[in-house]
C-alpha angles and dihedrals in degrees: 000000000000095000091052102034086109089073092067105008093091089061090077135240112318101183099163136109093203094113095060091071130237116333115261116244092215128051132062109272123249115194123210126179117205138187127243121320130164119233094267091050091048088054090054090053092046096050097032101044118001101049099039092045093053091045091052093043109041093171088067135055112203113201129181131207120196109221099174120201092341092066097102094049094043092047093053092051093045094049092049090054094043092241102106129124123280092243111055110208112193135184093247147303091304089069097046100068097059091046093048091046089052091053093244097124131064118235108247099200094112090054092051088065095038095052100030095238094159089064096045105037127064106260096231090065093051087055093046091057095056130104123184090352097307130101115244105158146027122201119249091209139356126211144177139211123244144135123290114192140177102255094189092053089048092053091049091056098035092246125152128209107267123241102182135049089244091054095048091050092050089048093048091050089051090052091050089053087056092048090248118138105241098208119036102214146142140163101193093117099030120028094190087071081091090076093057088073095042089052091050095054095041090057102032097041108022089033133231095266091061092045088052091052091050093050088051091051092247096114127032119239087237092067120125097257091059092045089054091048095050093043089053093049091049091049088055090053093048092049091055099249090140093052130234099285105054095128095045101045127080118223089250091055089049091050090051089052090056091051092052092047096247085117125031106204140017122205101205147109135299090250086082090074088086089069098052098089092046097055113018104056094048088056093047088240134132123221127225130194130192137164110272113269117261133223122248111288095024115112099229167258091026116204107209107215117230134180114199100188141353141216123226137158119243115244089228095050115135089202106041093149091054093047091051091047091054092049089049090053091053088054094058127112090239094056092044091056096044097045096042091049091055101030112022118197097020104073104040096143113190100254113168095221122039096166094103097040117110115212121178112179101125089253110105088166089064092054091047091050095049092050090049090051092049091050091047091051091046089053093044090245095135140109133215131262114215095229091056102043109025120085116249104263092043092051092046092053091047090057095052097031097058089058089058089055093049092048094048096246094114137027128235088250093053093046094051093044092057091042090053095046093049091047094050091051092051091045090054088050092053095245100126110110120241111286111207115225115254 
């Protein structure tokens, strides 16, 4: 949610339950607060989740309230006062631990057994939702970072999708020579887009094993593999790979540039699949997507694992069973198929088996990518996104600090020293999210 709020956040605050239809007279109410969604997206949720759940469960009445970009703030206040919704929708695992520690969330372990979640959900996500040995959250969607590219443009120039860091740098230099922006990118509407690129180099250059050791406190963030990763990212910035308008373009404008051929590639997340049909067909272009290239010695491609939002049940909920039943419905094969057909990239719930799921969104590449990601996670061949696995203050510093490196106001060493110091303090305070064993 939080890392992708920029996709819908500009659409304004839609804090209305009007689209869920008239309230049912019967059924015990289940309240759910959601982030931003435009009218079409609200319609998908209504027809794909709200209405079918209420029809299948007449004893319950699931309602949804769109809180927009104020959701995080309003949720914190409501939980402190004990007046929050039954279903607690957070910005990601980083937010779960403080809420669980404060006693604001209900442990879900009984529901794991009741609904058979261990058999249906990829084990790593069960582990990620735990705090102090108990399960408090399940991810609404999981995502990865990779490389989108304009396949039509590549064919025109005789280029091939890169598989190594050396290949992507050679390709980017060739694009610059053709006056094509190598990396479609922009953070004008979402500054934390910065950390997408940091996550990519930490995993594809430093390697996921080293990132895991750092997250566990076994390797400092100042270690040589991380220096190499940040130095490489900074060299890409200085060479102009990110183009001249990074701070003035939104990610959607950047995606559109890739579709038109003004930019060749876009290192970003799988949530961008929802924009493919809007921009590529009108430009008579075909999209491609591959795992991001890896450095020598890294078994790649590495798929950094990200969770954009989570579901929990409020400790003060008067209808905990209903809230858990609604969450269980969202984690069904039927809901996966319906929501990913209508809204690809935003509802990739971590089901262990997608072989029987029917998705019809005109994007076979999306289905292939999600199955590849599920297999990689199942085989422990994954990396770590910073917004999912770093504690809050460390992550916040990373977003602002990397800009200081790019703009020449800080060095790689200074950036990593501050990152490491902030991380160690939060680790001592118990704020690091659960890190599943590899």
